N, C-alpha and C positions, 0 to 999 in steps of 0.2 A: 766276487769274493770265490774263492778256488773251494769246490768241496774238500771237505776235509774228511780222510778213513782214520779210525781211532787203530784199527790193529796192523799198519804197515810192518813189514818185517825191514830193517835196516838197507836190506840189499831191495828191495821193491822204491825206496825213497828214492830214487835215484839222485841229478842233479838237486834237489830240494834239502839234502840231507846236511843240514849245520853243523852234525859233528865226523865228518872224515877227519880219520887220523891224519895228524900231523900239518894240521889245515889252522891250529893255532899259535900265536906268538907264546914262546917259552918263556915261563916264570917259574916261581918258586912251589912247590910241595903244597904250598898252604892256599895256593889260588887256583890247585888243578882240581879241588871239588867246587868251585866257585863256577870256573868255566864249564865243569859237567854239567853241572844243575841249570846253567845258562840256556846250554844246547838243549838238554831235554825240553825246557822251557819253550825255548822258539820251535821245535818240533810238533810241540803239543798244541802252539798255538796256531800253527798253519805258519809261522814265518819263514821266508826264503833265509834271512842270515839271522846271529845272533846281534842284538842291540845294545845300548848302555841300559835303558832300561831290565833287560833280561839279568842281565850282568850285576845290577844294583840290586836287582830281587834275589838273586841266587846269593851276592854276598850278603847281603842283611839279613837273610835266613842261617847262614852260615858260620859267621863274624862277628861274633860277641864286644869284640874290640869294636870294629866298623858298625855294629850298633850302637855302641856306650857315643860315637860320638855325634849322633842322632838326638841321643838322649832319651829317656822314658817316657809313658805315658800316653796322651791321646793324639798328639802328634804323629808320633811314631805306628802309635794302631791306625790311624789315619791313610798314614805312607803303605801302609800291607796293603790296606783295603783297595788303595788307587791300585797298586801291583799283581794284587789278583783278579781285579775287574779290568784288566788289558784284553783279556781274549773274548770278553762277554761285551766289553761296554766302548769307552773311547778308544781303548787300543787299537780297535779295527781298522781304524781309517790308517792305519800303519801298516798291515797287512799290504803284500807287494811293491810298496815302496823300499828306498834304500833310503837309509840314516845317514846323512850326509850334508854337514853344513858347508862346505866348501871353504874351511877355514884350517882345513889340513889337507895335506897331501896325501890321496889315494891309495894306499900300502899296497904292496903286491905279495903275494905268497899266502895270504890269509884268507883264503876263499873260506866262506862260513859265517865271516864275522862283517856288520857294518864298517865302511872304512874311519866312524868314529869309534864304535868299542874296538876295531886295532887300535888304532891312535890311542885310544887309553891305556889298552894292555900297554903299548910299548911305553906309556910315557909313564905305566906305574914302577917300569923296569928301571928305565929312568929317575926318577925320585927317589927308588931302591938305591941306587950306584951312586946318586951323590949325596946321598945321606951315608954311604958306606955297610952298604946292606950287601949281603951274599944274597941275597932272595926278596922280591918283590912280594909285600905283604896286603892282608885287606886294607888295612886305610890308607896307602900307596894309592891302590888303587879306586879308595871311594873319592880319593885328591884327586885322581886323573879323570872319573866320570862327571865330575861337575863343575870341571875346568872349562869344558866349552858351554855357551850357552843356546847352543842351539839341539846340544845332546837330548835327546828321549828321557834320559836319565833326571836331566836337570826341568823336564815340562814334569814328570812327574812330582818331583819333589814341590816347584811350584803351587799343584794342585793341591798339595797336602798341607800348604800352607808354611812350605818350609824352606829358607833363605839357602841358597846355595852358597853364595858367599860364607855364610855364617858358617856352611859344611867345612870351606873348604879349609877356612881361617882355622877350625879346633881340630881337622888333620892335621895341618903341617904342625901345629902345636902339638899335638900326640906323637906325632911321629919322629918330633927335633927339628930341629933348625938344618936349612938344605943349605950349602954354602953356595 
């Protein structure tokens, strides 16, 4: 495990820094704060890249519409519990590894994101475009995050007893039909 220095400046972080300017796929203004929060989480957790679990955590904290897809109650509380525990519990095994199922091609030009996280961002934009929206929204990203069964976001949902297929179906219904 790499030692973590809590008060590193951005300049001292070198190659580990997943929040370098210009490294994220372009998305709408709605997702800018989600991506920013996921980047901060990755740095704080000592991860080299933003992964789908970072994006899921930030998305659910910041987007009430995406949170509504999951519903309310103990299931949502349990999900947040797993997301919070990632840096002190089961998520430690993810450090120093790249989230990549091999099911999606590695995307270039998105340093700081795992291949699956980069693909989810691109898929969110594609989902928005298919339904005629100018920008991707939180529900588009949520649907993209749960689309690959190998994603860390899907693993977290499973640990919280949330069925990713149900989340995907609800997200599709909420965002409207796609041609």
